[in-house]
Z-matrix of the N, CA and C atoms (Angstrom, degrees):
N
C 1 1.453
C 2 1.520 1 108.70
N 3 1.309 2 115.95 1 128.79
C 4 1.459 3 121.01 2 -177.58
C 5 1.523 4 111.18 3 -91.01
N 6 1.331 5 115.80 4 147.84
C 7 1.466 6 120.02 5 175.33
C 8 1.525 7 111.22 6 -84.64
N 9 1.340 8 117.46 7 -4.47
C 10 1.465 9 122.04 8 178.94
C 11 1.522 10 109.81 9 -86.79
N 12 1.330 11 118.47 10 123.59
C 13 1.458 12 120.09 11 179.74
C 14 1.525 13 111.37 12 -79.25
N 15 1.324 14 116.83 13 159.42
C 16 1.456 15 121.04 14 173.39
C 17 1.529 16 107.28 15 -64.84
N 18 1.340 17 118.63 16 126.86
C 19 1.460 18 120.61 17 -175.57
C 20 1.523 19 114.38 18 -78.28
N 21 1.323 20 118.09 19 -5.13
C 22 1.459 21 121.10 20 -176.82
C 23 1.514 22 110.25 21 84.17
N 24 1.322 23 117.13 22 -176.41
C 25 1.467 24 119.71 23 -177.47
C 26 1.528 25 112.52 24 -70.14
N 27 1.319 26 116.16 25 150.00
C 28 1.465 27 121.27 26 179.32
C 29 1.529 28 111.39 27 -59.02
N 30 1.331 29 117.34 28 -38.15
C 31 1.466 30 120.36 29 -178.48
C 32 1.526 31 112.73 30 -62.27
N 33 1.335 32 117.83 31 -23.05
C 34 1.465 33 121.40 32 -179.69
C 35 1.522 34 112.81 33 -90.67
N 36 1.327 35 119.03 34 -4.65
C 37 1.468 36 121.96 35 -174.57
C 38 1.521 37 112.83 36 -61.52
N 39 1.312 38 118.40 37 -33.43
C 40 1.470 39 120.66 38 -176.49
C 41 1.522 40 113.34 39 -103.20
N 42 1.335 41 118.78 40 9.20
C 43 1.461 42 120.86 41 -177.80
C 44 1.521 43 112.96 42 -59.80
N 45 1.342 44 118.74 43 -40.27
C 46 1.471 45 120.22 44 -178.57
C 47 1.522 46 111.31 45 -61.61
N 48 1.324 47 117.25 46 -43.62
C 49 1.463 48 120.84 47 179.82
C 50 1.524 49 110.29 48 -69.65
N 51 1.311 50 117.37 49 -43.02
C 52 1.471 51 120.49 50 -179.86
C 53 1.518 52 111.85 51 -63.58
N 54 1.320 53 116.86 52 -33.66
C 55 1.456 54 121.05 53 178.31
C 56 1.529 55 110.49 54 -61.92
N 57 1.321 56 116.98 55 -33.50
C 58 1.461 57 121.20 56 179.53
C 59 1.524 58 113.31 57 -84.30
N 60 1.333 59 117.59 58 -32.48
C 61 1.462 60 120.26 59 -172.98
C 62 1.525 61 114.20 60 -100.75
N 63 1.320 62 118.59 61 -16.54
C 64 1.468 63 121.13 62 -179.38
C 65 1.518 64 108.93 63 -111.99
N 66 1.302 65 115.81 64 89.05
C 67 1.453 66 120.83 65 -177.80
C 68 1.522 67 110.11 66 -76.19
N 69 1.316 68 116.57 67 145.25
C 70 1.463 69 122.79 68 177.20
C 71 1.530 70 107.54 69 -83.35
N 72 1.316 71 116.68 70 89.84
C 73 1.458 72 120.84 71 -178.79
C 74 1.521 73 110.27 72 -112.99
N 75 1.313 74 116.28 73 155.67
C 76 1.450 75 122.77 74 179.21
C 77 1.524 76 108.41 75 -161.22
N 78 1.332 77 115.76 76 164.60
C 79 1.458 78 119.83 77 174.14
C 80 1.524 79 107.79 78 -114.95
N 81 1.318 80 117.08 79 169.17
C 82 1.454 81 120.17 80 -177.87
C 83 1.513 82 111.14 81 75.30
N 84 1.302 83 116.32 82 -151.07
C 85 1.457 84 123.12 83 -177.51
C 86 1.517 85 108.93 84 -114.95
N 87 1.314 86 116.24 85 132.77
C 88 1.468 87 121.40 86 178.19
C 89 1.520 88 108.00 87 -126.14
N 90 1.332 89 116.21 88 128.97
C 91 1.462 90 121.29 89 179.84
C 92 1.521 91 108.26 90 -132.00
N 93 1.332 92 116.74 91 128.34
C 94 1.461 93 122.82 92 173.39
C 95 1.519 94 107.54 93 -118.53
N 96 1.325 95 116.84 94 120.86
C 97 1.463 96 122.09 95 179.40
C 98 1.519 97 107.52 96 -110.03
N 99 1.337 98 115.86 97 118.25
C 100 1.467 99 121.04 98 -177.80
C 101 1.515 100 110.22 99 -110.06
N 102 1.317 101 115.43 100 142.68
C 103 1.462 102 120.43 101 175.19
C 104 1.529 103 108.26 102 -135.34
N 105 1.323 104 116.14 103 117.23
C 106 1.462 105 122.16 104 175.81
C 107 1.526 106 106.86 105 -84.04
N 108 1.332 107 118.00 106 108.36
C 109 1.459 108 121.92 107 -176.86
C 110 1.517 109 112.81 108 -86.24
N 111 1.319 110 117.54 109 -23.01
C 112 1.462 111 123.39 110 174.40
C 113 1.522 112 106.50 111 -160.50
N 114 1.327 113 119.16 112 174.56
C 115 1.467 114 118.83 113 177.86
C 116 1.529 115 113.50 114 -61.35
N 117 1.331 116 117.60 115 -18.72
C 118 1.459 117 121.22 116 -176.34
C 119 1.530 118 113.61 117 -115.16
N 120 1.328 119 119.19 118 1.31
C 121 1.461 120 121.49 119 -170.34
C 122 1.525 121 110.25 120 -138.46
N 123 1.346 122 116.20 121 128.40
C 124 1.474 123 120.64 122 -179.07
C 125 1.528 124 109.79 123 -140.72
N 126 1.337 125 115.39 124 152.65
C 127 1.456 126 123.19 125 177.34
C 128 1.525 127 107.93 126 -128.40
N 129 1.347 128 116.93 127 138.54
C 130 1.463 129 122.19 128 178.56
C 131 1.526 130 107.97 129 -128.55
N 132 1.336 131 116.13 130 129.43
C 133 1.464 132 122.36 131 173.19
C 134 1.526 133 106.69 132 -107.18
N 135 1.343 134 117.68 133 126.56
C 136 1.468 135 122.26 134 -176.70
C 137 1.519 136 109.96 135 -118.94
N 138 1.333 137 115.40 136 130.37
C 139 1.463 138 122.07 137 179.33
C 140 1.523 139 109.46 138 -124.24
N 141 1.331 140 117.95 139 136.44
C 142 1.463 141 123.94 140 169.00
C 143 1.516 142 106.76 141 -122.49
N 144 1.323 143 117.27 142 127.60
C 145 1.466 144 121.39 143 -179.92
C 146 1.524 145 109.24 144 -128.60
N 147 1.324 146 116.50 145 137.17
C 148 1.459 147 121.15 146 177.02
C 149 1.510 148 113.97 147 68.66
N 150 1.301 149 117.79 148 28.00
C 151 1.454 150 121.13 149 -177.76
C 152 1.526 151 111.25 150 -97.20
N 153 1.314 152 116.02 151 150.22
C 154 1.468 153 121.27 152 173.74
C 155 1.526 154 110.30 153 -111.73
N 156 1.331 155 116.50 154 11.09
C 157 1.462 156 120.75 155 -173.11
C 158 1.527 157 114.08 156 -93.71
N 159 1.318 158 119.07 157 -2.48
C 160 1.457 159 120.47 158 -179.75
C 161 1.521 160 109.57 159 -78.66
N 162 1.325 161 118.03 160 138.08
C 163 1.467 162 120.74 161 -173.02
C 164 1.526 163 114.69 162 -68.12
N 165 1.325 164 118.81 163 -23.10
C 166 1.456 165 119.74 164 -176.23
C 167 1.521 166 113.56 165 -98.04
N 168 1.328 167 118.73 166 12.61
C 169 1.464 168 122.37 167 175.25
C 170 1.520 169 114.84 168 86.59
N 171 1.328 170 118.72 169 -3.24
C 172 1.469 171 120.18 170 176.66
C 173 1.525 172 109.56 171 -68.19
N 174 1.323 173 116.05 172 155.51
C 175 1.468 174 120.31 173 178.25
C 176 1.518 175 112.04 174 -109.42
N 177 1.335 176 117.19 175 2.59
C 178 1.462 177 120.31 176 176.44
C 179 1.523 178 108.63 177 -150.31
N 180 1.314 179 115.62 178 158.30
C 181 1.460 180 120.30 179 177.34
C 182 1.519 181 109.75 180 -155.90
N 183 1.322 182 114.14 181 158.28
C 184 1.464 183 122.13 182 175.13
C 185 1.523 184 107.62 183 -137.96
N 186 1.297 185 116.37 184 139.32
C 187 1.458 186 121.49 185 174.81
C 188 1.509 187 110.33 186 -146.21
N 189 1.322 188 116.37 187 152.84
C 190 1.459 189 121.45 188 178.50
C 191 1.527 190 108.21 189 -125.37
N 192 1.315 191 115.80 190 134.29
C 193 1.460 192 122.35 191 178.63
C 194 1.520 193 108.73 192 -121.28
N 195 1.322 194 116.02 193 134.10
C 196 1.457 195 122.64 194 177.34
C 197 1.526 196 106.86 195 -121.58
N 198 1.343 197 116.40 196 131.70
C 199 1.462 198 119.99 197 -177.50
C 200 1.520 199 110.28 198 -134.60
N 201 1.336 200 115.13 199 135.51
C 202 1.450 201 121.75 200 177.77
C 203 1.532 202 108.43 201 -127.07
N 204 1.332 203 116.52 202 129.94
C 205 1.467 204 122.47 203 -177.38
C 206 1.516 205 110.07 204 -121.83
N 207 1.329 206 116.07 205 151.12
C 208 1.456 207 122.00 206 166.59
C 209 1.528 208 107.77 207 -147.98
N 210 1.317 209 117.25 208 -173.42
C 211 1.461 210 120.64 209 -175.43
C 212 1.522 211 112.78 210 -66.78
N 213 1.329 212 118.77 211 -21.21
C 214 1.453 213 121.71 212 -174.92
C 215 1.520 214 114.21 213 -104.88
N 216 1.339 215 118.91 214 2.66
C 217 1.455 216 119.84 215 179.14
C 218 1.511 217 112.51 216 154.54
N 219 1.344 218 115.48 217 -159.50
C 220 1.451 219 119.50 218 179.00
C 221 1.518 220 110.44 219 -151.78
N 222 1.332 221 114.80 220 161.06
C 223 1.457 222 123.35 221 174.04
C 224 1.516 223 106.98 222 -128.80
N 225 1.334 224 116.32 223 141.54
C 226 1.455 225 120.37 224 -178.45
C 227 1.517 226 109.17 225 -144.82
N 228 1.331 227 116.68 226 142.74
C 229 1.465 228 121.85 227 174.07
C 230 1.520 229 108.34 228 -136.54
N 231 1.340 230 115.75 229 139.04
C 232 1.463 231 121.41 230 177.95
C 233 1.533 232 107.60 231 -125.46
N 234 1.318 233 116.83 232 129.95
C 235 1.461 234 122.65 233 -178.57
C 236 1.522 235 108.66 234 -118.16
N 237 1.335 236 116.87 235 130.54
C 238 1.464 237 123.21 236 172.81
C 239 1.529 238 106.50 237 -118.07
N 240 1.340 239 117.76 238 96.61
C 241 1.463 240 119.95 239 -175.27
C 242 1.531 241 113.76 240 -66.46
N 243 1.319 242 118.19 241 -26.63
C 244 1.467 243 120.84 242 -179.39
C 245 1.526 244 111.37 243 -71.40
N 246 1.309 245 117.46 244 -40.49
C 247 1.465 246 121.26 245 178.46
C 248 1.512 247 112.37 246 -89.53
N 249 1.337 248 116.07 247 -13.39
C 250 1.454 249 120.15 248 -179.09
C 251 1.517 250 113.53 249 70.48
N 252 1.328 251 116.70 250 42.13
C 253 1.464 252 120.92 251 -178.63
C 254 1.524 253 111.17 252 -120.07
N 255 1.321 254 115.09 253 151.51
C 256 1.461 255 123.05 254 173.48
C 257 1.526 256 106.70 255 -133.44
N 258 1.312 257 116.34 256 127.47
C 259 1.462 258 122.51 257 176.04
C 260 1.516 259 107.47 258 -119.18
N 261 1.310 260 116.69 259 138.79
C 262 1.450 261 120.45 260 -179.98
C 263 1.510 262 112.23 261 -139.70
N 264 1.326 263 115.67 262 153.59
C 265 1.463 264 123.12 263 177.45
C 266 1.513 265 108.87 264 -142.55
N 267 1.324 266 115.03 265 141.63
C 268 1.458 267 121.52 266 172.06
C 269 1.523 268 106.64 267 -134.88
N 270 1.332 269 116.51 268 125.96
C 271 1.470 270 122.64 269 174.00
C 272 1.527 271 106.20 270 -119.88
N 273 1.333 272 117.10 271 128.87
C 274 1.459 273 120.56 272 -176.36
C 275 1.523 274 110.24 273 -141.14
N 276 1.324 275 117.01 274 131.22
C 277 1.464 276 122.07 275 175.68
C 278 1.525 277 108.96 276 -68.59
N 279 1.335 278 116.13 277 136.73
C 280 1.457 279 122.24 278 -178.98
C 281 1.519 280 109.93 279 -123.74
N 282 1.312 281 116.85 280 156.81
C 283 1.467 282 123.32 281 175.73
C 284 1.524 283 111.90 282 53.83
N 285 1.316 284 116.73 283 43.53
C 286 1.461 285 121.29 284 178.69
C 287 1.511 286 113.88 285 69.37
N 288 1.327 287 118.16 286 26.03
C 289 1.455 288 122.11 287 178.92
C 290 1.517 289 114.34 288 94.39
N 291 1.325 290 118.55 289 -0.79
C 292 1.463 291 121.77 290 178.86
C 293 1.526 292 110.58 291 -68.84
N 294 1.330 293 116.51 292 -32.70
C 295 1.462 294 121.61 293 -178.43
C 296 1.524 295 109.42 294 -131.49
N 297 1.331 296 115.42 295 161.70
C 298 1.463 297 121.82 296 176.63
C 299 1.520 298 107.61 297 -127.01
N 300 1.328 299 116.66 298 122.79
C 301 1.453 300 121.75 299 175.45
C 302 1.513 301 109.63 300 -95.88
N 303 1.335 302 116.88 301 137.64
C 304 1.459 303 121.65 302 -179.10
C 305 1.518 304 109.13 303 -131.11
N 306 1.316 305 116.53 304 138.91
C 307 1.451 306 122.49 305 176.44
C 308 1.519 307 107.68 306 -131.56
N 309 1.328 308 116.94 307 130.01
C 310 1.463 309 122.42 308 -179.37
C 311 1.523 310 107.79 309 -127.64
N 312 1.336 311 116.43 310 133.80
C 313 1.456 312 122.50 311 -175.64
C 314 1.513 313 109.59 312 -134.92
N 315 1.317 314 117.84 313 134.97
C 316 1.458 315 122.92 314 175.80
C 317 1.519 316 109.10 315 -133.01
N 318 1.327 317 117.19 316 120.86
C 319 1.458 318 122.21 317 -178.20
C 320 1.524 319 109.99 318 -123.87
N 321 1.337 320 115.98 319 143.09
C 322 1.458 321 121.33 320 177.40
C 323 1.518 322 109.19 321 -135.13
N 324 1.347 323 116.83 322 165.96
C 325 1.451 324 120.97 323 -178.86
C 326 1.519 325 112.01 324 -63.52
N 327 1.329 326 116.93 325 -43.55
C 328 1.468 327 119.38 326 -177.39
C 329 1.522 328 112.49 327 -75.58
N 330 1.309 329 118.45 328 -23.35
C 331 1.456 330 122.32 329 175.55
C 332 1.519 331 115.62 330 80.86
N 333 1.315 332 119.09 331 -11.48
C 334 1.466 333 120.73 332 -176.08
C 335 1.527 334 112.92 333 -72.15
N 336 1.324 335 117.77 334 -24.36
C 337 1.465 336 119.70 335 -178.66
C 338 1.528 337 111.80 336 -110.16
N 339 1.334 338 117.91 337 19.17
C 340 1.463 339 120.70 338 178.01
C 341 1.522 340 110.33 339 -65.41
N 342 1.328 341 115.59 340 147.61
C 343 1.456 342 119.28 341 178.90
C 344 1.519 343 110.63 342 -147.01
N 345 1.319 344 115.08 343 151.00
C 346 1.451 345 123.95 344 175.68
C 347 1.522 346 106.86 345 -138.82
N 348 1.325 347 116.69 346 129.23
C 349 1.458 348 121.01 347 -178.17
C 350 1.520 349 109.20 348 -137.99
N 351 1.313 350 116.66 349 126.08
C 352 1.452 351 122.41 350 174.78
C 353 1.516 352 109.57 351 -111.97
N 354 1.342 353 117.27 352 139.40
C 355 1.465 354 121.58 353 -178.60
C 356 1.517 355 110.10 354 -135.25
N 357 1.309 356 115.46 355 152.75
C 358 1.453 357 122.68 356 174.26
C 359 1.524 358 108.05 357 -132.89
N 360 1.330 359 117.04 358 118.61
C 361 1.468 360 123.29 359 176.06
C 362 1.523 361 108.54 360 -101.85
N 363 1.326 362 116.37 361 130.92
C 364 1.456 363 122.31 362 177.47
C 365 1.521 364 107.04 363 -132.15
N 366 1.322 365 116.88 364 141.65
C 367 1.454 366 119.40 365 179.97
C 368 1.509 367 111.74 366 -146.64
N 369 1.308 368 114.82 367 160.35
C 370 1.464 369 121.95 368 174.87
C 371 1.518 370 107.29 369 -131.26
N 372 1.320 371 116.99 370 -159.99
C 373 1.461 372 120.71 371 -172.66
C 374 1.526 373 112.63 372 -63.39
N 375 1.345 374 118.58 373 -37.77
C 376 1.466 375 119.86 374 -174.15
C 377 1.524 376 114.10 375 -122.05
N 378 1.328 377 119.18 376 6.60
C 379 1.464 378 119.91 377 -176.13
C 380 1.528 379 111.25 378 -149.01
N 381 1.333 380 114.43 379 161.64
C 382 1.460 381 122.81 380 174.43
C 383 1.522 382 107.54 381 -138.94
N 384 1.334 383 116.53 382 138.81
C 385 1.465 384 121.71 383 178.09
C 386 1.523 385 109.21 384 -130.79
N 387 1.324 386 115.76 385 156.51
C 388 1.463 387 121.87 386 -178.01
C 389 1.519 388 109.24 387 -141.48
N 390 1.329 389 116.66 388 135.82
C 391 1.458 390 123.53 389 171.25
C 392 1.511 391 107.63 390 -118.12
N 393 1.329 392 117.54 391 138.76
C 394 1.454 393 120.22 392 178.24
C 395 1.518 394 110.07 393 -139.05
N 396 1.331 395 114.99 394 144.47
C 397 1.447 396 121.68 395 177.97
C 398 1.518 397 107.57 396 -147.09
N 399 1.319 398 116.27 397 138.77
C 400 1.449 399 118.28 398 179.57
C 401 1.510 400 112.42 399 -172.63
N 402 1.307 401 113.81 400 -169.18
C 403 1.445 402 122.51 401 179.68
C 404 1.521 403 107.91 402 -129.49
N 405 1.326 404 116.30 403 125.88
C 406 1.466 405 120.44 404 177.90
C 407 1.520 406 109.07 405 -153.19
N 408 1.311 407 115.75 406 141.99
C 409 1.454 408 120.66 407 177.71
C 410 1.523 409 113.34 408 65.46
N 411 1.321 410 117.84 409 24.55
C 412 1.445 411 120.58 410 178.36
C 413 1.516 412 115.42 411 86.31
N 414 1.327 413 117.96 412 8.82
C 415 1.463 414 120.84 413 179.49
C 416 1.510 415 111.25 414 -147.72
N 417 1.317 416 115.72 415 167.06
C 418 1.463 417 120.64 416 178.49
C 419 1.519 418 110.75 417 -76.80
N 420 1.322 419 115.07 418 155.22
C 421 1.452 420 122.29 419 178.79
C 422 1.527 421 107.75 420 -135.76
N 423 1.332 422 116.54 421 136.58
C 424 1.448 423 121.86 422 177.49
C 425 1.524 424 108.13 423 -135.18
N 426 1.321 425 117.17 424 136.81
C 427 1.458 426 119.84 425 179.20
C 428 1.508 427 112.00 426 -152.15
N 429 1.327 428 115.37 427 162.96
C 430 1.456 429 121.53 428 175.09
C 431 1.526 430 108.82 429 -154.37
N 432 1.334 431 114.95 430 152.55
C 433 1.456 432 119.18 431 174.43
C 434 1.522 433 109.99 432 -145.40
N 435 1.321 434 115.11 433 163.62
C 436 1.453 435 122.70 434 -177.73
C 437 1.524 436 107.81 435 -146.70
N 438 1.348 437 117.49 436 134.56
C 439 1.462 438 122.63 437 -179.34
C 440 1.525 439 107.43 438 -133.47
N 441 1.330 440 117.11 439 121.12
C 442 1.457 441 123.45 440 -171.76
C 443 1.525 442 111.05 441 -123.25
N 444 1.323 443 117.23 442 133.00
C 445 1.463 444 121.19 443 170.56
C 446 1.527 445 107.17 444 -76.39
N 447 1.340 446 116.79 445 120.77
C 448 1.461 447 122.12 446 -179.43
C 449 1.519 448 109.99 447 -91.08
N 450 1.324 449 116.24 448 -42.00
C 451 1.459 450 123.71 449 173.37
C 452 1.526 451 105.93 450 -134.16
N 453 1.332 452 118.49 451 174.77
C 454 1.461 453 118.32 452 177.80
C 455 1.540 454 113.70 453 -59.73
N 456 1.336 455 118.07 454 -21.05
C 457 1.463 456 120.77 455 -178.24
C 458 1.529 457 113.97 456 -111.73
N 459 1.325 458 118.86 457 -13.12
C 460 1.464 459 121.70 458 -175.31
C 461 1.526 460 110.71 459 -119.16
N 462 1.341 461 115.19 460 128.56
C 463 1.466 462 121.55 461 174.75
C 464 1.521 463 108.08 462 -126.74
N 465 1.325 464 116.17 463 142.44
C 466 1.465 465 121.45 464 -179.35
C 467 1.521 466 109.05 465 -136.78
N 468 1.333 467 115.07 466 149.72
C 469 1.447 468 118.44 467 179.31
C 470 1.506 469 112.27 468 -165.27
N 471 1.312 470 114.74 469 178.25
C 472 1.454 471 120.35 470 -179.83
C 473 1.509 472 111.02 471 -154.52
N 474 1.335 473 113.92 472 167.53
C 475 1.462 474 120.62 473 -177.96
C 476 1.518 475 109.11 474 -141.85
N 477 1.303 476 116.78 475 143.48
C 478 1.454 477 122.97 476 173.77
C 479 1.518 478 109.19 477 -129.78
N 480 1.330 479 116.21 478 144.89
C 481 1.451 480 119.76 479 -177.20
C 482 1.525 481 110.19 480 -149.08
N 483 1.324 482 116.43 481 142.46
C 484 1.460 483 123.13 482 173.77
C 485 1.521 484 107.76 483 -118.69
N 486 1.334 485 116.60 484 127.98
C 487 1.464 486 122.34 485 178.72
C 488 1.520 487 107.31 486 -114.09
N 489 1.325 488 115.94 487 109.60
C 490 1.455 489 121.89 488 -173.62
C 491 1.519 490 115.03 489 -69.35
N 492 1.342 491 118.18 490 -26.65
C 493 1.470 492 120.53 491 -176.95
C 494 1.523 493 111.57 492 -60.36
N 495 1.333 494 117.17 493 -35.66
C 496 1.471 495 120.26 494 179.56
C 497 1.530 496 112.84 495 -122.83
N 498 1.334 497 117.41 496 3.67
C 499 1.456 498 121.52 497 177.54
C 500 1.516 499 114.54 498 72.54
N 501 1.319 500 118.18 499 15.28
C 502 1.470 501 121.10 500 -178.71
C 503 1.518 502 111.83 501 -79.43
N 504 1.326 503 114.70 502 141.04
C 505 1.457 504 122.11 503 170.54
C 506 1.523 505 106.41 504 -115.09
N 507 1.318 506 116.89 505 126.03
C 508 1.460 507 122.19 506 -176.29
C 509 1.518 508 109.74 507 -120.01
N 510 1.319 509 115.96 508 149.71
C 511 1.459 510 120.29 509 172.83
C 512 1.519 511 108.26 510 -143.05
N 513 1.316 512 115.86 511 150.93
C 514 1.462 513 120.81 512 176.94
C 515 1.524 514 108.01 513 -147.98
N 516 1.302 515 115.90 514 162.81
C 517 1.456 516 121.45 515 179.06
C 518 1.518 517 108.63 516 -140.10
N 519 1.316 518 116.28 517 156.06
C 520 1.460 519 121.93 518 -178.55
C 521 1.521 520 108.76 519 -145.07
N 522 1.318 521 116.00 520 142.00
C 523 1.459 522 122.55 521 170.90
C 524 1.521 523 107.22 522 -129.17
N 525 1.326 524 115.94 523 139.00
C 526 1.461 525 120.62 524 -179.33
C 527 1.524 526 108.74 525 -132.34
N 528 1.324 527 115.78 526 126.53
C 529 1.453 528 121.88 527 178.60
C 530 1.525 529 108.83 528 -115.94
N 531 1.338 530 117.21 529 130.57
C 532 1.462 531 122.69 530 179.01
C 533 1.517 532 109.25 531 -104.57
N 534 1.337 533 116.36 532 120.89
C 535 1.459 534 120.92 533 178.69
C 536 1.516 535 111.66 534 -75.94
N 537 1.334 536 116.93 535 -28.34
C 538 1.455 537 120.71 536 -176.56
C 539 1.528 538 109.48 537 -106.33
N 540 1.339 539 118.15 538 150.68
C 541 1.468 540 120.62 539 178.60
C 542 1.526 541 110.92 540 -60.36
N 543 1.310 542 115.97 541 140.78
C 544 1.460 543 120.09 542 176.93
C 545 1.511 544 113.78 543 80.17
N 546 1.316 545 119.35 544 6.32
C 547 1.457 546 120.79 545 177.58
C 548 1.513 547 113.45 546 70.61
N 549 1.311 548 117.44 547 38.87
C 550 1.458 549 121.73 548 -178.83
C 551 1.526 550 110.94 549 -72.67
N 552 1.335 551 118.42 550 -170.58
C 553 1.463 552 120.75 551 -173.01
C 554 1.520 553 117.28 552 -59.92
N 555 1.326 554 119.73 553 -1.96
C 556 1.453 555 120.35 554 178.01
C 557 1.520 556 113.46 555 -85.78
N 558 1.334 557 117.65 556 15.30
C 559 1.470 558 120.52 557 -177.31
C 560 1.513 559 111.83 558 -62.90
N 561 1.306 560 114.89 559 145.63
C 562 1.469 561 122.16 560 174.52
C 563 1.504 562 107.96 561 -123.97
N 564 1.293 563 116.61 562 121.45
C 565 1.458 564 120.74 563 175.56
C 566 1.519 565 105.97 564 -84.50
N 567 1.319 566 117.15 565 117.98
C 568 1.451 567 121.61 566 -176.46
C 569 1.515 568 111.99 567 -79.32
N 570 1.284 569 116.69 568 2.37
C 571 1.459 570 119.08 569 173.90
C 572 1.482 571 113.85 570 122.85
N 573 1.290 572 113.02 571 161.04
C 574 1.448 573 121.27 572 176.82
C 575 1.509 574 105.47 573 -132.77
N 576 1.286 575 116.28 574 125.51
C 577 1.444 576 120.20 575 179.71
C 578 1.508 577 110.13 576 -121.92
N 579 1.293 578 116.57 577 164.85
C 580 1.450 579 119.85 578 177.86
C 581 1.509 580 110.15 579 -147.22
N 582 1.313 581 113.78 580 161.34
C 583 1.456 582 118.99 581 177.15
C 584 1.506 583 109.54 582 -140.66
């Protein structure tokens, strides 16, 4: 039995720092109306009015999100009727919770920016790994990452990805050091680099 805890997924390694440095800011008026329809089912209506932050020059937007949860995962769909887009996600525990399967889908009216991404997360006592394959930007995409606890306070990992639409190969690395036992709020992200 190792004294090193599982560090969780690589994508979550920098969440503590991002939570502090990436503030949720906006201009204009933003309203989110949530309705819990059952313990496992919720609907959210989101409105932005008078904003200049939308990428296509609109000053208002409306979107609806529907989310369903259970003990083994969740399903979510987001509809933007003005842009004509539908985004969906399904996360489901596999093999009795040993692995997590993820499916992400993005569809638009014009079809040029449609994407489909499938992922498989697998972990053990001191590490987590992820494989992903999909289609985005008109080409296939393949990636993998690995995050390992080196000591009870230090975790290190890396990611590699190939994007077929432009032939790019990307890599990044991350190290995370926890000042407090158990990885509490004193975590320090030692950086994320890429090549």
